[in-house]
SERO-4910 file (N, C-alpha, C, O; in steps of 0.05 Angstrom, whole numbers):
BEGIN
 pado doro    nc1    nc2    nc3   cac1   cac2   cac3    cc1    cc2    cc3    oc1    oc2    oc3
  Unk    A    424    -32   -358    411     -8   -352    385      2   -374    361     -4   -374
  Unk    A    405     23   -398    382     15   -429    372     -6   -433    348     -5   -436
  Unk    A    384    -29   -435    370    -55   -446    344    -66   -421    337    -90   -422
  Unk    A    335    -53   -405    311    -65   -377    300    -41   -392    277    -47   -399
  Unk    A    307    -13   -400    282     11   -384    272     -1   -428    248     -3   -435
  Unk    A    294     -5   -446    272    -17   -453    257    -45   -469    239    -48   -486
  Unk    A    280    -69   -448    253    -81   -444    217    -80   -429    197    -94   -430
  Unk    A    227    -49   -411    203    -38   -389    185    -24   -419    161    -26   -419
  Unk    A    200     -8   -444    174     -2   -465    160    -25   -470    136    -27   -468
  Unk    A    180    -47   -480    161    -55   -497    141    -69   -482    118    -68   -491
  Unk    A    148    -85   -455    133    -96   -425    116    -69   -438    109    -75   -461
  Unk    A    106    -43   -430     88    -28   -428     64    -16   -462     42     -8   -472
  Unk    A     86    -23   -463     70    -27   -497     49    -56   -509     28    -58   -522
  Unk    A     63    -69   -498     44    -97   -500     24    -99   -497      7   -106   -514
  Unk    A     20    -91   -463    -13    -92   -465    -33   -108   -448    -54   -103   -436
  Unk    A    -11   -142   -452    -19   -152   -436    -28   -147   -408    -26   -129   -392
  Unk    A    -37   -167   -407    -50   -175   -369    -30   -191   -353    -34   -194   -328
  Unk    A     -5   -205   -368     11   -196   -347     31   -193   -351     48   -202   -335
  Unk    A     42   -174   -379     65   -151   -377     50   -119   -350     65   -105   -336
  Unk    A     29   -118   -351     18   -110   -340     30   -112   -304     35    -91   -292
  Unk    A     32   -138   -294     36   -153   -274     57   -151   -263     59   -158   -239
  Unk    A     82   -138   -282    110   -139   -267    108   -114   -257    104    -95   -272
  Unk    A    109   -109   -231    120    -80   -225    134    -96   -201    135   -118   -190
  Unk    A    149    -54   -200    151    -54   -176    145    -46   -152    133    -24   -149
  Unk    A    151    -59   -135    133    -53    -93    154    -37    -80    178    -35    -85
  Unk    A    136    -24    -61    156    -11    -28    149    -33    -20    129    -42    -30
  Unk    A    166    -57     10    149    -78     15    154    -75     40    177    -69     47
  Unk    A    130    -78     62    142    -53     85    127    -91    109    120   -114    104
  Unk    A    129    -73    130    111    -89    155     93    -83    168     87    -60    173
  Unk    A     74   -113    178     54   -104    192     58   -128    209     52   -149    199
  Unk    A     67   -127    234     67   -140    251     84   -166    241    108   -162    239
  Unk    A     73   -197    234     92   -213    211    101   -219    195    120   -235    192
  Unk    A     89   -207    180     77   -201    152     87   -174    133     89   -150    134
  Unk    A     92   -203    113    107   -162     92     83   -170     68     75   -191     58
  Unk    A     76   -141     65     64   -124     45     72   -115     37     95   -107     39
  Unk    A     56   -112     21     77    -91    -16     57    -74    -36     43    -84    -53
  Unk    A     59    -41    -30     40    -35    -43     66    -26    -75     90    -23    -76
  Unk    A     38    -24   -102     66      0   -117     73     24   -106     64     42    -92
  Unk    A    103     13   -127    129     37   -128    100     59   -133     94     74   -114
  Unk    A     86     60   -155     91     89   -169     66    100   -150     66    124   -156
  Unk    A     45     95   -131     38    106   -114     45    125    -77     30    139    -63
  Unk    A     69    119    -75     96    114    -72    108    152    -73    117    162    -93
  Unk    A    105    168    -44    105    195    -53    131    193    -28    136    214    -16
  Unk    A    136    186    -26    159    195     14    147    171     18    130    157      7
  Unk    A    162    172     39    180    155     63    187    175     93    208    186     98
  Unk    A    168    176    104    182    192    130    180    177    166    166    157    169
  Unk    A    194    187    188    193    180    209    166    186    220    156    207    215
  Unk    A    148    162    238    127    158    254    125    180    265    142    179    282
  Unk    A    111    208    268    121    239    273     87    248    296     68    233    298
  Unk    A     91    276    308     60    282    331     29    277    307     28    289    285
  Unk    A     22    270    310     -3    271    292    -27    279    308    -34    265    328
  Unk    A    -42    304    298    -64    317    306    -90    301    299   -100    303    276
  Unk    A    -98    289    315   -120    272    322   -146    296    308   -147    321    305
  Unk    A   -169    269    303   -188    293    295   -218    282    308   -222    259    316
  Unk    A   -227    293    309   -250    283    328   -265    263    313   -267    270    290
  Unk    A   -279    237    319   -304    227    313   -293    220    285   -308    215    266
  Unk    A   -261    218    284   -259    198    258   -270    168    272   -280    166    294
  Unk    A   -262    136    244   -263    117    258   -230    118    272   -217    139    270
  Unk    A   -222     97    283   -207     91    300   -176     81    277   -153     76    285
  Unk    A   -180     81    262   -153     75    236   -144     95    228   -122     95    217
  Unk    A   -162    122    232   -150    142    214   -143    147    232   -163    147    246
  Unk    A   -115    154    254    -95    159    279   -108    189    267   -129    194    279
  Unk    A   -100    218    240   -109    244    257    -97    247    222    -95    231    203
  Unk    A    -90    275    228    -73    294    198    -50    299    209    -40    297    231
  Unk    A    -38    309    181     -8    321    194     -2    344    161    -12    340    139
  Unk    A     14    363    171     14    381    154     26    382    146     40    399    157
  Unk    A     43    368    119     61    369    101     70    382     79     68    376     55
  Unk    A     83    406     93     95    428     82     67    435     71     74    445     50
  Unk    A     40    436     72     20    467     72      1    449     75    -19    454     89
  Unk    A      4    409     56    -27    394     52    -17    387     86      1    388    103
  Unk    A    -51    380     76    -63    370    105    -65    342     94    -70    343     70
  Unk    A    -62    312    104    -51    290     89    -65    279    116    -61    290    138
  Unk    A    -81    259    113    -90    245    131    -83    219    128    -72    209    108
  Unk    A    -89    208    151    -71    180    168    -80    154    175    -95    144    192
  Unk    A    -67    145    156    -80    115    169    -69     96    189    -45     93    191
  Unk    A    -83     87    201    -54     65    218    -63     28    208    -83     17    216
  Unk    A    -47     18    193    -47     -1    185    -54    -28    196    -66    -48    188
  Unk    A    -45    -21    215    -48    -51    238    -68    -39    249    -73    -57    266
  Unk    A    -81    -27    253   -108    -23    265   -132    -21    242   -157    -20    243
  Unk    A   -115    -20    222   -146    -12    194   -143    -56    193   -164    -68    197
  Unk    A   -114    -75    185   -124   -100    177   -126   -109    207   -117   -132    213
  Unk    A   -139    -88    233   -142   -115    255   -122   -134    262   -128   -158    262
  Unk    A    -88   -123    271    -70   -145    273    -57   -137    305    -34   -143    310
  Unk    A    -73   -125    323    -71   -122    345    -66    -90    355    -69    -71    340
  Unk    A    -59    -87    379    -48    -53    381    -29    -47    366    -14    -66    363
  Unk    A    -21    -20    349      4     -7    346     15     -3    354      5     18    363
  Unk    A     36     -3    363     57      9    376     80     27    352     91     25    330
  Unk    A     78     41    371    111     62    359    142     61    360    152     67    382
  Unk    A    151     59    350    177     64    351    197     68    332    189     71    309
  Unk    A    234     70    336    241     83    321    237     80    298    240     99    281
  Unk    A    227     42    290    223     35    263    204     34    248    206     26    224
  Unk    A    174     46    265    155     63    256    162     81    238    179     99    242
  Unk    A    143     74    208    152    112    189    121    105    189    108     87    199
  Unk    A    113    130    170     94    135    143    100    136    119    112    155    111
  Unk    A     93    116    102     93    127     78     75    152     61     51    147     63
  Unk    A     78    169     52     67    181     45     52    174     16     64    166     -4
  Unk    A     20    179     18     22    153    -14      7    169    -39      7    192    -28
  Unk    A     -2    172    -59    -19    205    -75    -25    175    -96    -13    160   -111
  Unk    A    -55    178    -85    -70    152    -97    -97    179   -110   -111    198   -102
  Unk    A    -92    164   -135   -129    190   -148   -122    205   -140   -135    211   -120
  Unk    A    -97    226   -147    -97    247   -141    -90    262   -114    -77    283   -112
  Unk    A   -101    250    -95   -102    253    -72    -72    244    -45    -57    225    -42
  Unk    A    -76    262    -36    -36    255    -15    -53    245     13    -70    260     21
  Unk    A    -47    216     30    -56    214     39    -17    204     49      5    210     39
  Unk    A    -27    185     79     -3    167     89     -7    150    111    -16    157    133
  Unk    A      3    122    101    -11    103    118     18     85    143     42     83    138
  Unk    A      3     74    168     41     73    185     41     50    188     28     35    202
  Unk    A     55     48    174     77     18    174     91     11    204    101     27    221
  Unk    A     90    -13    206    114    -27    221    145    -22    226    160    -21    245
  Unk    A    145    -20    197    169    -15    169    173    -25    147    162    -45    139
  Unk    A    191    -11    134    196     -3    102    219    -33    102    229    -47    119
  Unk    A    219    -33     87    231    -74     77    248    -58     53    273    -56     54
  Unk    A    231    -48     33    249    -56      6    244    -54    -12    220    -58    -14
  Unk    A    261    -44    -46    240    -41    -58    243    -72    -84    262    -86    -88
  Unk    A    214    -73    -97    228   -110   -115    209   -110   -130    185   -104   -128
  Unk    A    226   -119   -149    210   -132   -169    202   -149   -188    218   -161   -202
  Unk    A    164   -154   -191    162   -184   -194    161   -182   -212    164   -160   -221
  Unk    A    157   -204   -229    161   -218   -242    122   -235   -267    111   -247   -249
  Unk    A    115   -236   -277     83   -256   -271     87   -269   -260     68   -278   -247
  Unk    A    108   -277   -257    121   -320   -255    107   -311   -217     91   -323   -204
  Unk    A    117   -293   -213    117   -284   -184    108   -286   -169    113   -295   -146
  Unk    A     81   -274   -187     52   -262   -173     37   -281   -182     36   -290   -204
  Unk    A     12   -292   -145     -7   -309   -150    -22   -289   -150    -19   -265   -147
  Unk    A    -44   -306   -155    -76   -294   -138    -87   -303   -127    -91   -326   -120
  Unk    A   -101   -269   -122   -105   -270    -83   -109   -302    -84    -96   -314   -101
  Unk    A   -132   -321    -62   -130   -345    -51   -159   -346    -56   -167   -326    -67
  Unk    A   -176   -361    -53   -202   -363    -50   -207   -367    -21   -210   -391    -15
  Unk    A   -207   -348     -1   -217   -365     23   -242   -352     32   -249   -352     55
  Unk    A   -254   -344     14   -301   -354     15   -288   -330     35   -267   -319     40
  Unk    A   -322   -331     43   -329   -291     61   -318   -292     83   -320   -270     95
  Unk    A   -303   -316     99   -295   -317    125   -270   -278    133   -271   -261    150
  Unk    A   -253   -285    107   -235   -269    107   -232   -257     89   -223   -269     70
  Unk    A   -241   -214     82   -243   -199     82   -221   -200     51   -217   -176     51
  Unk    A   -204   -212     23   -194   -199     11   -206   -181    -19   -198   -188    -42
  Unk    A   -220   -164    -16   -220   -148    -34   -193   -133    -34   -183   -130    -56
  Unk    A   -179   -122    -14   -169    -99    -24   -138   -115    -25   -121   -103    -12
  Unk    A   -128   -139    -39   -111   -155    -31   -105   -161    -68   -120   -160    -87
  Unk    A    -92   -164    -68    -83   -156   -106    -79   -176   -117    -84   -179   -141
  Unk    A    -69   -197   -100    -47   -218    -99    -28   -224    -79    -23   -206    -62
  Unk    A    -13   -252    -78      9   -258    -70     28   -248    -88     25   -251   -112
  Unk    A     54   -235    -77     89   -249    -92    100   -260    -74     94   -262    -50
  Unk    A    119   -269    -88    138   -301    -80    165   -291    -72    178   -270    -72
  Unk    A    166   -301    -69    206   -290    -61    225   -302    -62    239   -288    -46
  Unk    A    237   -317    -68    252   -346    -59    224   -361    -36    204   -371    -46
  Unk    A    228   -361     -3    214   -389      8    192   -365     16    170   -375     18
  Unk    A    192   -342     21    179   -327     30    147   -301     14    152   -286     -5
  Unk    A    126   -302     22    102   -292     19     94   -270     13    104   -262     34
  Unk    A     86   -252      5     88   -211     -1     53   -216    -15     45   -226    -36
  Unk    A     36   -201     16     12   -196      9     27   -176     -8     49   -166     -4
  Unk    A     11   -173    -29      2   -144    -60    -24   -137    -37    -38   -153    -24
  Unk    A    -25   -105    -38    -45    -88    -30    -48    -83    -55    -30    -80    -71
  Unk    A    -74    -82    -60    -98    -54    -72    -84    -32    -61    -76    -42    -39
  Unk    A    -75    -10    -62    -83     13    -49   -108     29    -47   -125     35    -31
  Unk    A   -100     36    -85   -117     41    -86   -153     48    -85   -168     67    -84
  Unk    A   -152      3    -89   -183      8    -83   -189      9    -54   -210     20    -49
  Unk    A   -171     -1    -32   -173     -4      1   -172     39     -5   -151     38    -17
  Unk    A   -175     49     -5   -158     71      2   -189     96    -12   -197    117     -3
  Unk    A   -198     82    -33   -232     85    -49   -250     71    -37   -267     60    -51
  Unk    A   -249     67    -13   -274     43    -19   -279     70      9   -267     90     16
  Unk    A   -305     56     16   -332     64     31   -332     69     57   -344     85     71
  Unk    A   -314     52     63   -314     56     86   -284     68    107   -276     69    131
  Unk    A   -271     76     65   -248     88     89   -254    115     88   -247    131    105
  Unk    A   -271    120     67   -281    160     58   -272    172     55   -281    194     61
  Unk    A   -243    168     43   -204    181     44   -215    199      1   -208    221     -6
  Unk    A   -225    186    -10   -228    196    -32   -255    193    -44   -270    173    -40
  Unk    A   -264    220    -64   -289    213    -69   -296    196    -77   -280    179    -85
  Unk    A   -332    190    -79   -335    156   -105   -339    171   -131   -359    186   -132
  Unk    A   -321    170   -156   -342    194   -188   -364    160   -180   -361    138   -169
  Unk    A   -388    181   -199   -412    157   -211   -421    166   -235   -437    183   -241
  Unk    A   -406    150   -248   -404    134   -279   -439    144   -284   -451    137   -305
***
């Protein structure tokens, strides 16, 4: 454990692109695919509860919940990624995130695990041309024989079509 912490400190202080890419990710399912988001952005994982709908909100924004006095917008990732109609069952969870100082939640089909990926396990986003929008994909993780789509959740939540995080004008 101490060796791992020492290695992490060395990795953090190195500051190279490769060392920064060795991260821990929370993996979750959407449809038949597995995705990952940086674990440092995750605040908590909750069961899918009643959500208060907001009039005139985009389809992918399911509504809001009151989380210990904080009003939290909830985004359904299956609708956002156009993966078909969302079905909610006992495995459906809400991942509460803290992104750019803003608390928000995402609805996913189920949470799988927390995994560490080294730089050698991470591949850049494939060039798929303009047919597929890969703007929010930070890369692909390889774990044994399967692939994990790594989401840049901060870039996604701060995009203009989401409107959940104010854009800073420099």
